[in-house]
Kinemage of the C-alpha trace (Angstrom):
@kinemage 1
@onewidth
@group {chain A} dominant
@subgroup {mainchain}
@vectorlist {calphas} color= white
{ca unk a 1} P -11.389 1.454 0.500
{ca unk a 2} L -8.598 -0.274 1.747
{ca unk a 3} L -5.265 -0.549 -1.164
{ca unk a 4} L -2.191 -3.447 -1.217
{ca unk a 5} L 0.065 -1.307 -3.360
{ca unk a 6} L 3.123 -3.262 -3.830
{ca unk a 7} L 6.599 -1.095 -4.068
{ca unk a 8} L 9.589 -2.381 -6.394
{ca unk a 9} L 12.489 0.922 -6.172
{ca unk a 10} L 14.045 0.999 -9.406
{ca unk a 11} L 17.550 -0.417 -9.949
{ca unk a 12} L 19.938 2.055 -8.818
{ca unk a 13} L 17.815 3.946 -6.418
{ca unk a 14} L 19.027 4.961 -3.174
{ca unk a 15} L 18.041 4.829 0.631
{ca unk a 16} L 18.962 8.074 1.385
{ca unk a 17} L 17.032 9.541 -1.620
{ca unk a 18} L 14.184 7.496 -0.195
{ca unk a 19} L 14.375 8.471 2.538
{ca unk a 20} L 14.419 12.305 1.983
{ca unk a 21} L 11.610 11.790 0.203
{ca unk a 22} L 9.471 10.269 2.685
{ca unk a 23} L 10.157 12.927 4.907
{ca unk a 24} L 9.431 15.456 2.670
{ca unk a 25} L 6.497 14.292 1.721
{ca unk a 26} L 6.046 14.001 5.187
{ca unk a 27} L 6.880 17.682 6.825
{ca unk a 28} L 4.185 19.171 3.682
{ca unk a 29} L 1.205 16.697 5.361
{ca unk a 30} L 0.799 14.854 2.160
{ca unk a 31} L 2.191 11.005 3.567
{ca unk a 32} L -0.942 11.319 5.890
{ca unk a 33} L -0.116 8.419 7.999
{ca unk a 34} L -3.465 8.508 9.271
{ca unk a 35} L -4.601 6.477 5.637
{ca unk a 36} L -1.500 3.777 6.041
{ca unk a 37} L -2.985 1.343 7.879
{ca unk a 38} L 0.202 -1.298 7.219
{ca unk a 39} L 3.249 -0.157 6.530
{ca unk a 40} L 5.950 -3.531 5.228
{ca unk a 41} L 9.490 -3.809 4.041
{ca unk a 42} L 10.711 -6.634 2.937
{ca unk a 43} L 13.955 -8.442 4.296
{ca unk a 44} L 16.834 -7.144 2.293
{ca unk a 45} L 15.542 -3.986 1.287
{ca unk a 46} L 14.062 -2.120 -2.131
{ca unk a 47} L 10.626 -3.716 -1.782
{ca unk a 48} L 7.851 -3.674 -0.143
{ca unk a 49} L 3.282 -2.944 0.669
{ca unk a 50} L 1.474 -0.722 1.666
{ca unk a 51} L -2.109 -1.380 3.057
{ca unk a 52} L -4.486 2.142 2.585
{ca unk a 53} L -7.062 3.734 3.372
{ca unk a 54} L -8.640 5.850 0.123
{ca unk a 55} L -12.154 6.241 -0.342
{ca unk a 56} L -11.368 7.062 -4.284
{ca unk a 57} L -8.820 6.030 -6.506
{ca unk a 58} L -7.625 9.686 -7.891
{ca unk a 59} L -6.455 9.880 -4.088
{ca unk a 60} L -4.851 7.320 -4.191
{ca unk a 61} L -2.870 7.732 -6.473
{ca unk a 62} L -2.206 11.694 -5.479
{ca unk a 63} L -0.630 10.242 -2.489
{ca unk a 64} L 1.620 7.799 -4.539
{ca unk a 65} L 2.935 10.145 -7.697
{ca unk a 66} L 4.746 11.723 -5.809
{ca unk a 67} L 7.384 8.402 -5.144
{ca unk a 68} L 6.736 7.225 -8.890
{ca unk a 69} L 10.324 8.083 -9.963
{ca unk a 70} L 11.874 6.103 -7.179
{ca unk a 71} L 9.816 3.312 -7.111
{ca unk a 72} L 7.346 1.071 -9.175
{ca unk a 73} L 3.898 0.575 -7.736
{ca unk a 74} L 1.518 -2.908 -8.740
{ca unk a 75} L -2.227 -1.355 -6.561
{ca unk a 76} L -4.921 -3.694 -5.830
{ca unk a 77} L -8.013 -3.734 -3.823
{ca unk a 78} L -9.162 -5.299 -1.086
{ca unk a 79} L -11.542 -6.955 0.737
{ca unk a 80} L -11.232 -8.545 4.800
{ca unk a 81} L -13.428 -11.979 5.010
{ca unk a 82} L -13.749 -11.946 8.431
{ca unk a 83} L -12.829 -16.011 9.198
{ca unk a 84} L -15.624 -17.505 11.397
{ca unk a 85} L -18.525 -15.576 8.703
{ca unk a 86} L -16.490 -16.456 5.668
{ca unk a 87} L -16.311 -19.659 6.297
{ca unk a 88} L -20.281 -20.507 7.439
{ca unk a 89} L -20.364 -18.879 3.286
{ca unk a 90} L -18.551 -21.436 2.109
{ca unk a 91} L -19.956 -24.113 3.873
{ca unk a 92} L -23.374 -23.284 2.843
{ca unk a 93} L -21.214 -22.589 -0.850
{ca unk a 94} L -19.734 -26.005 -1.337
{ca unk a 95} L -23.723 -28.242 0.095
{ca unk a 96} L -25.568 -26.122 -2.599
C-alpha cells in the first residue's frame, strides 16, 4: 500500500542532526530505499513528504519511529487514479 508521509521538523532541530540520523539509519539497513517511491523537501527546509510502499501500517510505523524525536508526521494511505479510466468512471457517474 502506498502511504503519503508529510513531515515537519520540530523547532530547534538542526539539519546536521537530521543528516546524521538518515545516514545512521541507512547504514544499518533500516531506511529500505526500495520502498521509498518519492522523497520531496519543501522550499525553505524543515518540511516535506515521502511516498513509501509498505504492506502494513506496522511496517510503516517501524520505518518512521527512529525519526519521531526529530519531526512530526502526518500519514495517509493513498491510491492512484489512472486518468482515462477515472474520467470514464466519473463520466458514467455523472450521467446516472
